[in-house]
C-alpha positions as CSV (number, residue, x, y, z in Angstrom):
1,M,0.0,0.0,0.0
2,G,1.2,3.5,-0.8
3,S,1.7,6.0,1.9
4,R,-1.1,8.4,2.7
5,Q,-0.5,12.2,2.5
6,T,-2.3,14.9,4.2
7,N,-2.4,18.7,4.1
8,G,-3.2,18.9,7.8
9,L,-6.8,20.0,7.3
10,F,-8.4,17.4,9.5
11,G,-10.2,18.5,12.7
12,F,-13.3,17.8,14.7
13,E,-15.3,19.1,17.7
14,R,-18.0,17.7,19.9
15,R,-20.5,20.2,21.0
16,A,-24.1,20.1,22.3
17,G,-27.0,22.3,21.3
18,A,-30.7,22.7,22.1
19,S,-33.3,25.1,20.7
20,F,-36.9,26.1,21.4
21,S,-39.4,28.1,19.4
22,L,-43.0,28.9,20.3
23,T,-45.8,30.8,18.5
24,V,-49.0,31.5,20.3
25,H,-52.2,32.5,18.5
26,A,-54.9,34.5,20.2
27,G,-57.5,35.1,17.5
28,D,-55.6,37.0,14.8
29,A,-52.9,38.0,17.2
30,T,-49.6,36.2,17.8
31,G,-46.9,36.1,20.3
32,W,-43.5,34.5,19.7
33,S,-40.3,33.4,21.4
34,A,-37.2,31.4,20.5
35,A,-34.1,30.4,22.3
36,A,-31.0,28.3,21.6
37,H,-28.1,27.3,23.8
38,R,-25.6,24.6,24.4
39,S,-27.5,23.7,27.7
40,I,-31.2,22.8,27.5
41,D,-31.5,24.0,31.1
42,H,-30.7,27.5,29.8
43,L,-33.7,27.8,27.5
44,K,-36.2,29.0,30.2
45,V,-39.1,27.2,28.4
46,Q,-41.7,27.9,31.0
47,E,-40.8,31.5,31.5
48,R,-40.7,32.2,27.8
49,T,-44.0,30.3,27.2
50,L,-45.8,32.4,29.8
51,A,-44.4,35.7,28.4
52,T,-45.4,34.6,24.8
53,I,-48.9,33.8,25.9
54,S,-49.2,37.2,27.6
55,K,-48.0,39.0,24.6
56,A,-50.4,37.2,22.3
57,K,-53.4,38.0,24.6
58,R,-52.3,41.7,24.9
59,S,-52.1,41.9,21.0
60,R,-55.8,41.0,20.4
61,D,-57.2,44.5,20.7
62,V,-55.3,46.8,18.3
63,C,-55.5,50.4,17.3
64,E,-54.4,51.6,13.9
65,L,-51.7,54.3,13.7
66,P,-50.8,56.2,10.5
67,P,-47.5,55.3,8.8
68,G,-44.6,57.7,9.4
69,R,-41.5,58.1,11.5
70,Y,-41.7,57.1,15.1
71,P,-39.4,56.6,18.0
72,V,-39.1,52.9,18.5
73,I,-38.0,50.3,21.1
74,L,-36.6,47.2,19.3
75,E,-36.5,44.0,21.3
76,P,-33.4,41.8,20.7
77,A,-35.1,39.7,17.9
78,A,-35.9,42.9,16.0
79,V,-32.4,44.3,16.4
80,A,-30.9,40.9,15.3
81,G,-33.1,40.9,12.2
82,L,-31.7,44.2,10.9
83,W,-28.1,43.4,11.9
84,A,-28.3,40.0,10.2
85,W,-28.6,41.8,6.9
86,L,-25.8,44.2,7.8
87,I,-23.5,41.3,8.7
88,R,-24.4,39.4,5.5
89,S,-23.5,42.5,3.5
90,L,-19.9,42.7,4.8
91,D,-18.8,40.8,1.7
92,A,-15.3,41.6,0.6
93,K,-15.9,40.5,-3.0
94,S,-18.7,43.1,-3.6
95,Y,-16.5,45.6,-1.6
96,V,-13.7,45.2,-4.1
97,K,-16.1,45.5,-7.0
98,G,-17.5,48.7,-5.6
99,T,-21.0,47.4,-5.4
100,S,-21.2,47.1,-1.6
101,A,-23.1,49.4,0.7
102,F,-19.7,49.6,2.5
103,A,-17.6,50.6,-0.5
104,D,-14.8,52.9,0.5
105,K,-16.0,52.7,4.2
106,L,-13.4,50.3,5.6
107,G,-11.7,52.2,8.4
108,R,-14.6,54.8,8.5
109,A,-17.5,55.3,10.8
110,I,-20.7,53.6,9.6
111,V,-22.9,53.6,12.8
112,D,-23.1,55.2,16.2
113,E,-19.6,55.6,17.6
114,R,-20.5,53.6,20.7
115,I,-21.3,50.4,18.8
116,M,-19.0,47.4,18.9
117,L,-19.5,44.2,16.8
118,Q,-17.2,41.3,17.7
119,N,-16.7,37.6,17.0
120,S,-16.7,35.9,20.4
121,P,-16.3,32.2,19.8
122,D,-15.5,31.5,23.4
123,H,-18.6,33.1,24.9
124,T,-20.6,30.6,26.8
125,D,-24.0,31.9,25.4
126,L,-23.0,31.7,21.8
127,F,-22.4,28.8,19.4
128,G,-18.7,29.5,18.8
129,E,-16.6,27.0,16.9
130,G,-12.9,26.2,16.7
131,F,-13.0,26.4,12.9
132,S,-15.5,27.4,10.2
133,N,-17.1,25.3,7.5
134,D,-14.3,26.4,5.3
135,G,-11.7,25.1,7.7
136,L,-10.7,28.6,8.8
137,P,-9.8,29.1,12.5
138,S,-12.5,31.0,14.4
139,L,-10.7,33.5,16.6
140,P,-11.9,36.5,18.6
141,S,-12.0,39.6,16.4
142,V,-13.4,43.1,16.3
143,W,-15.5,43.9,13.2
144,I,-16.9,47.3,14.1
145,D,-14.9,49.3,16.7
146,H,-16.7,52.3,18.2
147,G,-18.8,52.6,15.0
148,T,-15.9,52.2,12.6
149,L,-15.8,49.3,10.1
150,Q,-12.6,47.2,10.7
151,Q,-13.2,43.8,8.9
152,L,-14.7,42.3,5.8
153,D,-15.9,38.8,5.1
154,Y,-13.4,37.2,2.7
155,D,-13.7,34.1,0.7
156,R,-10.3,32.4,0.1
157,F,-9.9,33.6,-3.5
158,T,-10.7,37.3,-2.7
159,A,-8.4,37.1,0.4
160,R,-5.5,35.8,-1.7
161,S,-6.1,38.4,-4.5
162,Q,-6.1,41.2,-1.9
163,G,-3.1,40.0,0.1
164,V,-5.1,39.1,3.2
165,A,-3.2,36.4,5.1
166,A,-5.4,35.9,8.2
167,I,-9.1,35.7,7.2
168,P,-11.5,36.8,10.0
169,T,-14.6,34.8,10.7
170,L,-17.9,35.8,12.3
171,E,-19.7,32.7,13.5
172,A,-20.4,34.0,17.1
173,P,-21.5,37.6,16.7
174,M,-21.9,39.9,19.7
175,L,-23.2,43.4,19.3
176,S,-22.7,45.8,22.2
177,V,-23.0,49.5,23.0
178,E,-20.3,51.2,25.1
179,G,-21.5,53.1,28.1
180,P,-24.1,52.8,30.9
181,S,-27.0,50.5,29.9
182,V,-30.4,49.8,31.5
183,H,-31.2,46.4,32.9
184,S,-34.1,45.2,30.7
185,S,-36.5,46.0,27.9
186,Q,-39.0,46.9,30.6
187,D,-36.6,49.7,31.8
188,L,-36.5,51.0,28.2
189,I,-40.3,51.2,28.2
190,K,-40.4,53.0,31.6
191,S,-37.9,55.6,30.3
192,T,-39.9,56.4,27.1
193,A,-42.5,59.1,26.7
194,R,-43.9,57.8,23.4
195,A,-42.7,55.1,21.0
196,I,-43.6,52.0,19.1
197,L,-42.4,48.7,20.7
198,V,-41.4,46.1,18.1
199,T,-41.0,42.4,19.2
200,N,-39.9,41.1,15.9
201,F,-39.5,41.7,12.2
202,W,-40.3,39.1,9.5
203,Y,-39.9,38.7,5.8
204,I,-37.0,41.2,5.7
205,R,-35.8,41.6,2.1
206,P,-33.4,44.0,0.4
207,V,-34.9,46.9,-1.6
208,N,-31.5,48.4,-2.6
209,L,-28.4,46.6,-1.4
210,R,-26.2,49.5,-2.6
211,H,-27.6,51.5,0.3
212,L,-28.7,48.5,2.4
213,M,-32.3,49.6,2.2
214,L,-34.5,46.9,3.6
215,T,-38.2,46.2,3.9
216,G,-40.2,43.9,6.1
217,M,-43.0,43.8,8.6
218,T,-43.5,44.0,12.3
219,R,-44.8,40.8,13.9
220,D,-45.7,38.9,17.2
221,G,-46.4,42.0,19.3
222,T,-46.3,45.6,18.2
223,F,-47.4,48.1,20.9
224,L,-47.8,51.8,21.5
225,I,-45.9,53.2,24.5
226,E,-47.0,56.4,26.2
227,N,-45.6,57.8,29.4
228,G,-43.5,54.7,30.2
229,E,-46.4,52.2,29.8
230,I,-47.8,50.0,27.0
231,V,-51.2,51.5,26.3
232,S,-52.4,49.5,23.3
233,A,-51.4,46.9,20.7
234,V,-50.9,48.5,17.3
235,K,-51.8,47.0,13.9
236,N,-48.6,45.8,12.2
237,F,-46.5,48.1,10.0
238,R,-44.4,47.6,6.9
239,F,-41.1,49.4,7.1
240,H,-38.5,50.7,4.6
241,E,-35.2,51.5,6.4
242,S,-31.5,51.0,6.3
243,P,-29.6,49.8,9.4
244,L,-26.9,52.1,8.3
245,H,-29.3,55.0,9.0
246,V,-31.3,53.9,12.0
247,F,-28.3,52.9,14.0
248,Q,-26.6,56.2,13.6
249,H,-27.8,57.2,17.0
250,I,-29.1,55.2,20.0
251,D,-31.0,56.8,22.8
252,L,-31.0,53.9,25.3
253,W,-29.9,50.2,25.3
254,T,-29.5,47.1,27.4
255,A,-26.5,44.8,27.8
256,P,-26.3,42.2,25.0
257,M,-29.1,39.6,25.2
258,E,-29.7,36.4,23.5
259,A,-31.5,36.6,20.1
260,V,-32.2,33.8,17.6
261,N,-32.4,34.8,14.0
262,S,-33.2,32.6,11.0
263,E,-30.7,34.5,8.8
264,T,-27.6,34.2,11.0
265,G,-28.5,31.8,13.8
266,K,-27.8,33.0,17.3
267,L,-26.5,36.5,18.3
268,L,-26.0,38.5,21.4
269,V,-27.5,42.0,20.8
270,P,-29.0,44.7,23.1
271,A,-32.6,45.8,23.0
272,M,-32.5,49.4,21.8
273,A,-34.5,52.7,21.9
274,L,-33.9,54.6,18.7
275,P,-35.0,58.2,18.0
276,Q,-36.8,57.4,14.7
277,F,-37.8,54.6,12.4
278,R,-39.8,54.8,9.2
279,F,-42.9,52.8,8.9
280,S,-44.1,53.1,5.3
281,S,-47.5,51.5,5.5
282,V,-50.0,49.6,7.7
283,T,-50.4,45.9,6.9
284,R,-53.7,44.3,6.2
285,F,-53.4,41.9,9.2
């Protein structure tokens, strides 16, 4: 038998994972929750189930508000939905071609100067890996540093053509905001005079990737806040916005919290209060 040769690209890991997702219907209203973790004991199934039932019940009686720009409180799932598209757009190939929303912005501010985006593969609440599906080592790295874009997502060919030796990966994204934070989403509500509370976005699609303009709809609990309290459920909106615009300034935020997103898997992101968000129309449901 001939001798076997190897390029040293063999590796394996053993990791556990558990996930939970629940949608509750109360008439035409819905409540939703999802969680994922390496430990099934961390999913807080009972707590999340009761909160989801409560949100669905509270969403049954809705008022209709006109479309327009509103202050908003985005719960972690809603924040994750927008950032999932921003992360997916950090593509080095389109950047080199000049078709990216980030063209010529590497090393420049793209969002609020307090925002940090990091790859945190060793964080116990994330699904970090020792190596990516491409066999690249997953190491801690900073992608956005105080609002400034620091890294792009390279495939091997583009990295080679651009002389990039160490290719950064982003399998365990953690978004954070520097500075004093409030404890919970409830604290954001109590600190707000008037805003729309958004539990989740769904069917998010690009309108213009050159400007990262997105559209989608609110879902699973949309509420009007007045004087620090939820006063009514609100009929769902369609939005047209770019995360590069709405995250230019943040009023209040929490520490990073767990969020599960169908586009990128699990992230840690804060809940955030933003000064304005454009809702372009009211949905028919």
